[in-house]
C-alpha positions in Angstrom: -13.3 -3.8 -10.7 -11.0 -1.5 -8.8 -8.9 -2.4 -5.6 -7.7 -0.5 -2.6 -4.5 -1.2 -0.6 -5.0 -4.2 1.8 -6.2 -5.8 4.9 -5.8 -8.7 7.1 -8.1 -11.7 7.6 -8.7 -13.6 10.6 -11.2 -16.3 10.2 -14.6 -14.8 9.2 -13.8 -11.3 10.3 -11.9 -8.5 8.9 -9.3 -6.7 10.9 -10.1 -3.1 11.4 -6.8 -2.0 10.0 -5.5 -2.3 6.6 -1.9 -2.9 5.6 -0.8 -0.2 3.2 2.8 -1.1 2.7 6.1 -1.7 4.3 9.2 0.3 5.1 11.7 -0.5 2.4 14.7 1.4 3.5 16.1 4.5 4.8 16.2 7.6 2.6 18.8 10.2 3.1 20.8 11.0 6.3 17.9 12.6 8.6 15.7 9.7 9.5 13.2 9.5 6.4 12.0 6.2 4.9 11.0 4.9 2.0 7.7 3.1 1.9 6.7 0.5 -0.7 2.8 0.6 -0.8 1.1 -2.5 -1.7 -0.8 -0.7 -4.3 1.4 1.8 -5.9 -1.3 4.0 -7.2 -2.8 4.5 -3.6 -3.2 7.9 -2.3 -4.2 6.6 1.3 -1.2 8.5 2.9 -1.9 11.9 1.5 -3.0 14.1 4.1 -2.3 11.6 7.0 -0.9 12.9 10.1 -0.3 9.5 11.9 0.1 5.9 11.0 0.1 2.6 12.7 3.5 1.2 12.5 3.9 -2.6 13.3 7.3 -4.3 13.8 8.9 -6.7 16.2 8.5 -4.2 18.8 4.6 -4.4 18.5 2.3 -1.6 17.0 2.6 1.8 17.8 1.0 5.1 16.5 3.4 7.7 15.1 3.1 11.0 13.5 4.3 11.1 9.8 4.8 13.5 7.1 4.9 12.7 3.5 7.8 14.1 2.0 7.1 13.0 -1.7 7.8 10.2 -4.0 11.0 8.5 -5.2 11.4 5.5 -7.5 7.9 4.2 -7.1 8.1 4.7 -3.5 6.7 7.2 -0.8 9.2 9.0 1.3 8.0 9.7 4.9 9.2 11.4 7.8 8.3 9.5 10.9 7.9 11.0 14.5 11.0 10.1 16.5 13.2 9.0 13.8 16.0 11.4 13.5 18.9 9.7 11.7 19.7 7.1 9.0 20.3 4.4 11.6 17.0 4.8 13.2 15.3 4.9 9.8 17.2 1.7 8.9 15.8 -0.1 12.1 12.4 0.3 10.7 13.1 -1.6 7.6 10.2 -4.3 7.2 7.9 -2.6 9.4 4.3 -2.5 8.2 2.3 0.6 8.0 -1.5 0.2 8.9 -4.2 2.4 9.0 -7.8 2.2 10.5 -10.1 0.8 7.8 -12.7 3.5 8.7 -10.2 6.3 7.9 -10.5 5.5 4.3 -13.0 6.6 1.9 -16.0 4.0 1.5 -15.4 1.7 -1.4 -18.0 1.8 -4.2 -20.0 -1.3 -5.5 -17.2 -3.7 -7.1 -14.2 -2.3 -5.4 -12.1 -4.3 -3.1 -9.0 -3.9 -1.0 -6.3 -6.1 -2.4 -5.6 -8.0 0.9 -9.2 -8.6 1.3 -9.0 -11.0 -1.7 -5.8 -12.8 -0.4 -6.8 -16.3 0.6 -9.9 -16.4 -1.2 -10.8 -19.6 -3.2 -11.1 -19.2 -7.0 -13.5 -21.2 -8.9 -14.7 -21.8 -12.3 -18.3 -20.9 -12.9 -19.3 -24.4 -12.5 -17.8 -24.5 -9.1 -14.5 -26.5 -9.9 -11.7 -25.2 -7.9 -8.7 -23.3 -9.6 -6.8 -22.4 -6.5 -6.4 -19.7 -4.0 -5.4 -16.1 -4.5 -1.7 -15.7 -3.3 -1.1 -12.2 -4.4 -2.6 -9.3 -6.2 -0.7 -6.7 -8.5 -1.4 -3.9 -10.8 -0.6 -4.3 -14.3 -1.6 -0.9 -15.6 -4.8 -1.6 -17.3 -6.2 -4.0 -14.7 -5.3 -5.5 -11.4 -4.3 -9.2 -11.5 -4.9 -12.0 -9.3 -2.2 -14.6 -8.7 -4.1 -18.0 -8.3 -2.1 -20.8 -6.8 -3.0 -24.4 -6.6 0.2 -26.2 -5.2 2.9 -25.5 -7.7 0.5 -24.4 -10.5 0.0 -20.7 -10.9 -2.4 -18.7 -13.1 -2.7 -15.0 -13.6 -6.4 -13.9 -13.8 -7.2 -10.4 -14.9 -9.6 -8.7 -12.2 -12.1 -7.3 -14.6 -15.7 -8.0 -15.2 -15.1 -9.8 -18.5 -13.3 -12.7 -16.5 -14.4 -12.2 -12.8 -18.2 -13.1 -12.5 -18.4 -13.1 -8.7 -16.5 -11.8 -5.6 -18.1 -13.1 -2.4 -15.8 -11.9 0.3 -18.2 -13.2 3.2 -17.7 -16.8 1.5 -14.3 -16.1 0.6 -14.9 -17.2 -3.0 -14.2 -15.8 -6.5 -15.8 -17.1 -9.5 -14.2 -16.7 -13.0 -15.6 -17.5 -16.6 -13.6 -19.0 -19.3 -10.8 -20.5 -16.7 -9.3 -22.4 -19.5 -8.0 -19.1 -20.8 -5.7 -18.6 -18.0 -2.6 -20.7 -18.9 -0.9 -22.5 -16.0 2.6 -22.1 -15.2 4.9 -23.4 -12.3 5.4 -21.0 -9.4 
């Protein structure tokens, strides 16, 4: 199974924009920003000319230019941001992209945030918890499944995950006892 970047879920409908990451901090003196992508392996920003930026001031479409990578972050030049103070003011802003601007997903591929909030069940239907986070562990992506203070890490691979039903907001896993619970 492969994952993309992210999205927002509102009830039974998917929002048309995907959250790719957040502005982590200013980079340099001339207004560039470092962006921490939710999926560090994502190439979604490559070739992009505009991005929807969401912060306390609302959402606005701004021109961007990818300057490169630095320390696991993407460095961007953002339209209208000319100095370090203006770049620092964007800290925490979310980068959104129209879902339709991304390539279509193949069968068995999902955007990370489409999985957030899904109920995780054993094959017999008994609840394990809810997907609270997703992260990349190199060889596979991992679901962080929480039930109250109990947390389990479930590799998102076909050997363990038998069904992902986004419409029903449900993920089924086999051999759930293999995932040692810890306190979150």
